[in-house]
FILO-637069 format. One record per residue (C-alpha): residue number from 1; residue in three letters; x, y, z. Coordinates in nm, 3 decimals. Example, Ala and Ser with C-alpha at 12.3 -4.5 7.8 and 13.67 -1.06 7.14 Angstrom:
BEGIN
    nr   rest        px        py        pz
     1    ALA     1.230    -0.450     0.780
     2    SER     1.367    -0.106     0.714
END
This chain:
BEGIN
    nr   rest        px        py        pz
     1    MET     1.693   -11.677     3.832
     2    PRO     1.880   -11.980     3.677
     3    ALA     2.107   -11.907     3.384
     4    SER     1.963   -11.965     3.029
     5    PRO     2.103   -12.266     2.836
     6    SER     2.304   -12.036     2.610
     7    THR     2.447   -11.851     2.907
     8    ALA     2.534   -12.175     3.086
     9    ARG     2.710   -12.303     2.776
    10    ALA     2.918   -11.981     2.744
    11    ILE     3.019   -12.010     3.113
    12    ASN     3.117   -12.374     3.074
    13    ASP     3.313   -12.300     2.758
    14    ARG     3.518   -12.024     2.918
    15    SER     3.579   -12.241     3.222
    16    ALA     3.706   -12.525     3.005
    17    LEU     3.928   -12.284     2.803
    18    LYS     4.073   -12.137     3.125
    19    LEU     4.158   -12.493     3.246
    20    LEU     4.328   -12.565     2.912
    21    GLN     4.524   -12.256     2.935
    22    ASP     4.634   -12.312     3.296
    23    GLU     4.676   -12.687     3.299
    24    GLY     4.784   -12.756     2.946
    25    PRO     4.633   -13.035     2.725
    26    LEU     4.356   -13.231     2.891
    27    THR     4.130   -13.530     2.802
    28    ALA     3.762   -13.511     2.803
    29    GLY     3.770   -13.725     3.116
    30    GLN     3.999   -13.476     3.297
    31    LEU     3.779   -13.189     3.177
    32    LYS     3.479   -13.366     3.325
    33    THR     3.649   -13.412     3.657
    34    LEU     3.785   -13.049     3.679
    35    THR     3.461   -12.887     3.570
    36    GLY     3.210   -13.107     3.736
    37    LEU     3.005   -13.135     3.416
    38    SER     2.847   -13.452     3.294
    39    ARG     3.001   -13.655     3.023
    40    PRO     2.743   -13.548     2.752
    41    SER     2.794   -13.183     2.846
    42    VAL     3.172   -13.213     2.808
    43    ALA     3.132   -13.392     2.472
    44    ASP     2.907   -13.099     2.348
    45    LEU     3.153   -12.851     2.490
    46    VAL     3.450   -13.011     2.313
    47    GLU     3.258   -13.021     1.988
    48    ARG     3.167   -12.654     2.014
    49    LEU     3.513   -12.538     2.081
    50    GLN     3.659   -12.748     1.808
    51    GLY     3.401   -12.615     1.569
    52    ALA     3.499   -12.260     1.664
    53    GLY     3.869   -12.339     1.598
    54    LEU     3.971   -12.272     1.958
    55    ILE     4.087   -12.624     2.056
    56    THR     4.219   -12.929     1.871
    57    VAL     4.352   -13.276     1.935
    58    VAL     4.714   -13.251     2.030
    59    GLY     4.799   -13.606     2.121
    60    GLU     4.687   -13.895     2.340
    61    ALA     4.715   -13.958     2.715
    62    GLY     4.915   -14.263     2.799
    63    ALA     5.134   -14.479     2.571
    64    ARG     4.889   -14.775     2.589
    65    ARG     4.555   -14.590     2.566
    66    ARG     4.382   -14.536     2.239
    67    GLY     4.048   -14.408     2.134
    68    PRO     3.824   -14.096     2.189
    69    ASN     3.861   -14.098     2.570
    70    ALA     4.238   -14.078     2.547
    71    ARG     4.256   -13.775     2.314
    72    LEU     4.432   -13.472     2.459
    73    TYR     4.276   -13.141     2.369
    74    GLY     4.462   -12.817     2.370
    75    ILE     4.410   -12.447     2.276
    76    VAL     4.503   -12.361     1.915
    77    ALA     4.803   -12.143     1.996
    78    ASP     4.813   -11.974     1.648
    79    ARG     4.455   -11.875     1.656
    80    ALA     4.581   -11.526     1.739
    81    HIS     4.913   -11.350     1.760
    82    LEU     5.007   -11.091     2.023
    83    ALA     5.274   -10.834     2.070
    84    ALA     5.413   -10.649     2.374
    85    LEU     5.632   -10.336     2.383
    86    ASP     5.830   -10.197     2.672
    87    VAL     5.886    -9.825     2.581
    88    ARG     6.175    -9.666     2.768
    89    THR     6.316    -9.316     2.753
    90    GLN     6.600    -9.422     2.518
    91    GLY     6.456    -9.722     2.338
    92    VAL     6.199    -9.995     2.302
    93    SER     6.182   -10.379     2.342
    94    VAL     5.934   -10.593     2.153
    95    VAL     5.814   -10.947     2.192
    96    VAL     5.571   -11.131     1.969
    97    ALA     5.387   -11.441     2.100
    98    ASP     5.105   -11.678     2.034
    99    LEU     4.767   -11.701     2.206
   100    LEU     4.924   -11.901     2.498
   101    GLY     5.188   -11.652     2.553
   102    THR     5.479   -11.849     2.394
   103    THR     5.744   -11.617     2.266
   104    LEU     5.793   -11.646     1.892
   105    ALA     6.035   -11.358     1.831
   106    GLU     6.182   -11.063     2.022
   107    ALA     6.399   -10.758     1.963
   108    THR     6.535   -10.449     2.123
   109    LEU     6.635   -10.112     1.968
   110    PRO     6.793    -9.804     2.117
   111    ILE     6.616    -9.485     2.007
   112    ASP     6.734    -9.130     2.071
   113    GLY     6.431    -8.913     1.992
   114    ASP     6.630    -8.590     2.070
   115    ALA     6.892    -8.677     1.807
   116    THR     6.661    -8.825     1.534
   117    GLY     6.341    -8.622     1.587
   118    THR     5.995    -8.739     1.697
   119    GLY     5.880    -8.857     1.362
   120    PRO     6.179    -9.079     1.284
   121    ALA     6.185    -9.215     1.630
   122    VAL     5.822    -9.329     1.592
   123    GLU     5.899    -9.481     1.260
   124    GLN     6.192    -9.674     1.404
   125    ALA     5.979    -9.830     1.677
   126    VAL     5.688    -9.919     1.447
   127    ALA     5.930   -10.077     1.200
   128    LEU     6.086   -10.273     1.478
   129    LEU     5.737   -10.412     1.569
   130    GLU     5.657   -10.491     1.210
   131    ARG     5.987   -10.663     1.142
   132    THR     5.964   -10.874     1.457
   133    ALA     5.605   -10.976     1.378
   134    ARG     5.721   -11.093     1.029
   135    GLU     6.008   -11.293     1.185
   136    ALA     5.747   -11.461     1.411
   137    GLY     5.524   -11.546     1.121
   138    ALA     5.254   -11.329     1.256
   139    GLU     5.079   -11.179     0.941
   140    ARG     4.811   -11.007     1.163
   141    LEU     4.841   -10.912     1.527
   142    HIS     4.526   -10.940     1.731
   143    SER     4.628   -10.740     2.039
   144    VAL     4.923   -10.525     2.135
   145    GLY     5.019   -10.430     2.493
   146    ILE     5.239   -10.133     2.560
   147    GLY     5.411   -10.048     2.885
   148    ALA     5.534    -9.688     2.915
   149    PRO     5.647    -9.440     3.176
   150    GLY     5.397    -9.169     3.260
   151    LEU     5.033    -9.142     3.354
   152    ILE     4.749    -9.314     3.173
   153    ASP     4.425    -9.122     3.173
   154    PRO     4.178    -9.358     3.342
   155    ALA     3.887    -9.209     3.139
   156    THR     4.036    -9.243     2.793
   157    GLY     4.314    -9.499     2.839
   158    GLU     4.553    -9.259     2.661
   159    LEU     4.916    -9.179     2.763
   160    ARG     4.906    -8.826     2.920
   161    ALA     5.154    -8.556     2.840
   162    THR     5.397    -8.552     3.127
   163    THR     5.696    -8.339     3.207
   164    GLY     6.012    -8.524     3.107
   165    LEU     5.826    -8.786     2.881
   166    PRO     5.976    -8.797     2.535
   167    ALA     5.740    -8.672     2.266
   168    TRP     5.780    -8.973     2.061
   169    HIS     5.629    -9.194     2.338
   170    ARG     5.283    -9.040     2.293
   171    ARG     5.311    -9.029     1.912
   172    LEU     5.411    -9.401     1.914
   173    VAL     5.093    -9.512     2.086
   174    ALA     4.884    -9.302     1.851
   175    ALA     5.070    -9.431     1.538
   176    LEU     5.019    -9.795     1.637
   177    GLN     4.648    -9.736     1.706
   178    GLU     4.613    -9.577     1.361
   179    ARG     4.825    -9.818     1.160
   180    LEU     4.762   -10.157     1.310
   181    PRO     4.438   -10.358     1.266
   182    ALA     4.474   -10.470     1.627
   183    THR     4.357   -10.386     1.967
   184    VAL     4.630   -10.152     2.120
   185    LEU     4.640   -10.116     2.497
   186    VAL     4.874    -9.884     2.695
   187    GLU     4.943    -9.903     3.062
   188    ASN     5.192    -9.744     3.303
   189    GLU     5.506    -9.965     3.318
   190    THR     5.504   -10.011     3.695
   191    ASN     5.140   -10.124     3.688
   192    LEU     5.223   -10.382     3.429
   193    ALA     5.526   -10.499     3.636
   194    ALA     5.291   -10.556     3.927
   195    VAL     5.049   -10.758     3.716
   196    ALA     5.341   -10.974     3.606
   197    GLU     5.478   -11.020     3.953
   198    GLN     5.131   -11.120     4.076
   199    ARG     5.062   -11.373     3.806
   200    LEU     5.410   -11.500     3.735
   201    GLY     5.647   -11.382     4.005
   202    ALA     5.688   -11.290     4.376
   203    ALA     5.322   -11.206     4.458
   204    ARG     5.151   -11.512     4.320
   205    ASP     4.995   -11.581     4.657
   206    ARG     4.884   -11.213     4.730
   207    ASP     4.568   -11.035     4.629
   208    THR     4.691   -10.723     4.813
   209    PHE     5.042   -10.591     4.788
   210    VAL     5.246   -10.288     4.675
   211    LEU     5.522   -10.315     4.414
   212    LEU     5.801   -10.074     4.470
   213    TRP     5.963   -10.019     4.136
   214    LEU     6.341    -9.945     4.147
   215    GLY     6.464    -9.868     3.803
   216    HIS     6.581    -9.549     3.629
   217    GLY     6.304    -9.381     3.827
   218    VAL     6.107    -9.497     4.130
   219    GLY     5.738    -9.571     4.147
   220    ALA     5.482    -9.792     4.313
   221    ALA     5.191   -10.001     4.188
   222    LEU     4.893   -10.077     4.414
   223    VAL     4.706   -10.401     4.395
   224    LEU     4.428   -10.405     4.650
   225    ASP     4.174   -10.690     4.683
   226    GLY     4.297   -10.840     4.349
   227    LYS     4.246   -10.524     4.152
   228    LEU     4.511   -10.277     4.018
   229    ARG     4.432    -9.932     4.151
   230    ARG     4.515    -9.635     3.933
   231    GLY     4.365    -9.338     4.125
   232    ALA     4.130    -9.063     4.010
   233    SER     4.387    -8.922     3.757
   234    GLY     4.593    -9.234     3.691
   235    GLY     4.863    -9.113     3.930
   236    ALA     4.835    -9.365     4.217
   237    GLY     5.178    -9.484     4.314
   238    GLU     5.373    -9.172     4.193
   239    ILE     5.590    -9.223     4.500
   240    GLY     5.888    -9.034     4.349
   241    PHE     5.706    -8.711     4.448
   242    LEU     5.660    -8.829     4.800
   243    PRO     5.807    -8.575     5.050
   244    VAL     6.055    -8.760     5.270
   245    PRO     6.328    -8.673     5.526
   246    GLY     6.687    -8.694     5.413
   247    THR     6.653    -8.484     5.094
   248    GLU     6.738    -8.128     5.013
   249    GLY     6.418    -7.926     4.970
   250    LEU     6.078    -8.053     4.856
   251    PRO     5.943    -8.179     4.522
   252    SER     5.725    -7.962     4.304
   253    ALA     5.444    -8.026     4.066
   254    THR     5.685    -8.050     3.778
   255    ASP     5.996    -8.193     3.935
   256    CYS     6.025    -8.493     4.181
   257    GLY     6.370    -8.377     4.288
   258    GLY     6.352    -8.355     4.666
   259    GLY     6.106    -8.632     4.689
   260    PHE     6.156    -9.001     4.735
   261    HIS     6.309    -9.013     4.394
   262    SER     6.612    -8.831     4.533
   263    LEU     6.663    -9.122     4.773
   264    ALA     6.577    -9.419     4.558
   265    GLY     6.587    -9.329     4.196
   266    GLY     6.860    -9.491     3.983
   267    ALA     7.102    -9.199     3.989
   268    ALA     7.058    -9.162     4.366
   269    ILE     7.140    -9.531     4.426
   270    ALA     7.437    -9.523     4.197
   271    ALA     7.572    -9.215     4.373
   272    LEU     7.526    -9.376     4.717
   273    ALA     7.727    -9.686     4.590
   274    ALA     8.002    -9.459     4.476
   275    ARG     8.019    -9.278     4.804
   276    HIS     8.067    -9.614     4.975
   277    GLY     8.341    -9.715     4.736
   278    ILE     8.125    -9.969     4.550
   279    ALA     8.183    -9.978     4.178
   280    ALA     8.099   -10.235     3.904
   281    ALA     8.349   -10.256     3.626
   282    GLY     8.225   -10.086     3.314
   283    ASP     7.871   -10.036     3.446
   284    ALA     7.764    -9.741     3.656
   285    SER     7.395    -9.839     3.685
   286    ALA     7.219    -9.869     4.019
   287    ALA     7.161   -10.242     3.973
   288    ALA     7.525   -10.299     3.896
   289    GLY     7.621   -10.121     4.221
   290    VAL     7.381   -10.341     4.418
   291    ARG     7.525   -10.656     4.263
   292    ALA     7.883   -10.539     4.326
   293    ALA     7.793   -10.464     4.688
   294    LEU     7.652   -10.820     4.737
   295    ALA     7.964   -10.965     4.576
   296    ALA     8.193   -10.754     4.797
   297    GLY     8.079   -10.929     5.119
   298    ALA     8.143   -10.737     5.438
   299    ARG     8.282   -10.438     5.240
   300    GLY     7.947   -10.388     5.070
   301    GLU     7.728   -10.410     5.385
   302    PRO     7.736   -10.041     5.483
   303    PHE     7.605    -9.942     5.131
   304    LEU     7.332   -10.212     5.144
   305    ASP     7.234   -10.096     5.500
   306    ALA     7.211    -9.738     5.388
   307    LEU     7.011    -9.830     5.083
   308    ALA     6.778   -10.039     5.283
   309    THR     6.717    -9.752     5.524
   310    ARG     6.621    -9.525     5.231
   311    LEU     6.386    -9.780     5.083
   312    ALA     6.223    -9.842     5.413
   313    VAL     6.144    -9.477     5.446
   314    GLY     5.930    -9.497     5.126
   315    ALA     5.781    -9.835     5.215
   316    ALA     5.690    -9.700     5.560
   317    ALA     5.487    -9.419     5.412
   318    VAL     5.298    -9.649     5.183
   319    THR     5.220    -9.905     5.441
   320    ALA     5.096    -9.636     5.685
   321    VAL     4.834    -9.542     5.433
   322    LEU     4.743    -9.868     5.271
   323    ASP     4.852   -10.157     5.503
   324    PRO     4.912   -10.388     5.210
   325    GLY     5.079   -10.664     5.425
   326    CYS     5.340   -10.717     5.151
   327    VAL     5.586   -10.494     4.957
   328    VAL     5.767   -10.635     4.659
   329    LEU     6.089   -10.473     4.557
   330    GLY     6.070   -10.475     4.176
   331    GLY     6.271   -10.341     3.890
   332    GLU     6.631   -10.412     3.802
   333    SER     6.769   -10.296     4.142
   334    GLY     6.509   -10.475     4.343
   335    HIS     6.574   -10.799     4.159
   336    ALA     6.954   -10.748     4.182
   337    GLY     6.928   -10.701     4.561
   338    GLY     6.735   -11.020     4.600
   339    GLU     6.636   -11.166     4.937
   340    ALA     6.949   -11.004     5.096
   341    LEU     6.828   -10.656     5.036
   342    ALA     6.458   -10.742     5.100
   343    ALA     6.554   -10.878     5.445
   344    ARG     6.745   -10.556     5.530
   345    VAL     6.446   -10.342     5.411
   346    ALA     6.205   -10.561     5.623
   347    ALA     6.412   -10.521     5.940
   348    ARG     6.420   -10.145     5.900
   349    LEU     6.052   -10.123     5.815
   350    ALA     5.958   -10.322     6.125
   351    GLY     6.136   -10.055     6.325
   352    MET     5.947    -9.772     6.160
   353    SER     5.597    -9.910     6.138
   354    PRO     5.368   -10.104     6.381
   355    LEU     5.199   -10.282     6.085
   356    ARG     5.331   -10.625     5.996
   357    THR     5.464   -10.612     5.642
   358    GLN     5.646   -10.872     5.435
   359    VAL     5.915   -10.749     5.204
   360    ARG     5.994   -10.971     4.906
   361    ALA     6.244   -10.944     4.622
   362    GLY     6.079   -10.924     4.279
   363    GLU     6.143   -11.236     4.074
   364    LEU     6.105   -11.088     3.726
   365    GLY     6.338   -10.782     3.740
   366    ASP     6.339   -10.546     3.445
   367    ALA     6.160   -10.810     3.231
   368    ALA     5.843   -10.760     3.434
   369    VAL     5.716   -10.466     3.218
   370    LEU     5.732   -10.658     2.892
   371    GLN     5.579   -10.968     3.053
   372    GLY     5.299   -10.755     3.198
   373    ALA     5.230   -10.598     2.859
   374    LEU     5.208   -10.944     2.703
   375    LEU     4.966   -11.060     2.970
   376    ALA     4.749   -10.755     2.896
   377    ALA     4.750   -10.835     2.525
   378    ARG     4.673   -11.200     2.582
   379    ASP     4.388   -11.115     2.811
   380    ALA     4.235   -10.884     2.559
   381    ALA     4.271   -11.148     2.282
   382    GLN     4.117   -11.423     2.493
   383    ASP     3.832   -11.205     2.613
   384    ASP     3.743   -11.143     2.254
   385    LEU     3.797   -11.492     2.113
   386    PHE     3.657   -11.681     2.411
   387    ALA     3.339   -11.467     2.418
   388    PRO     3.009   -11.632     2.341
   389    GLY     2.945   -11.631     1.958
   390    ALA     3.304   -11.514     1.884
END
């Protein structure tokens, strides 16, 4: 059955808005070429979108051209304001952006919930978001994306109580949902990092891949056939609990010690660097150790080889089950290791698994979570504003 005229118009409008988002300002003639619509249909489309306040004339194409056919149309960026939060164990980072995702203001605040208490910690985080929004000139936020450690209940979309998760994390999400006249979305940090790497980073050409997150903790995000897979309980990718050789004991339901976390978590990588005599002045983090090893040349190679072997153990387990064809080393340590570490992991993985698997360095590093949260907020805003009749 052919689409009704109203449905066809809605489809055409969203198609044009997507082109303007991805390609930047376009003329009516360019929209005609890219959409395949007739000139009258494009003229009607432009009039509708201007009337809805979604697009406006932002200039003219070509210094010598004048007149209606030369007008460049672009999305009205301040039609909605967005915010993203990256909630970590000891702090929170915030960015406020416009509808096109352009950053208007950003801030970071360390928060020690154990020292200040849950209530004050929540208030500090909420105040940071409100202050950053004011600095950006965003009187009203349309959508807020939050990336947090822990499991997200796939049925309710809520952050679940998890052992080791600070109490202020769960209270923060609830407080923002209660106090903001905005759509508030929360997602696991590793999942958001995978979304960002797929749309902006190392996995732009992949619809199936696994992101191996190497930060304070270790985790994985699964993107299969273009869709993020969360699992029945939201725990898909909790690779820190994966039993692996080379650790003392086995993980338990409440402690990932003895699992892959004991090989590839931040503390484990930092300790491995120290055992190989690799130290970064004034910074004992895992990523600093990786950078120092790369800078040390031949002296750092034994550490990088040992680390690559550890990472290949986890990657081999994932590829044996999922056969994703591509593993992206994300997080601060994966980004720090770059292609040098990725190549080492690929070589060792090829010796452990018969499945051909590319290994790539993440391009976005630790910033991937915040960028993924912003993408989630932008998608929610555009789905609402670009909907028929919005």
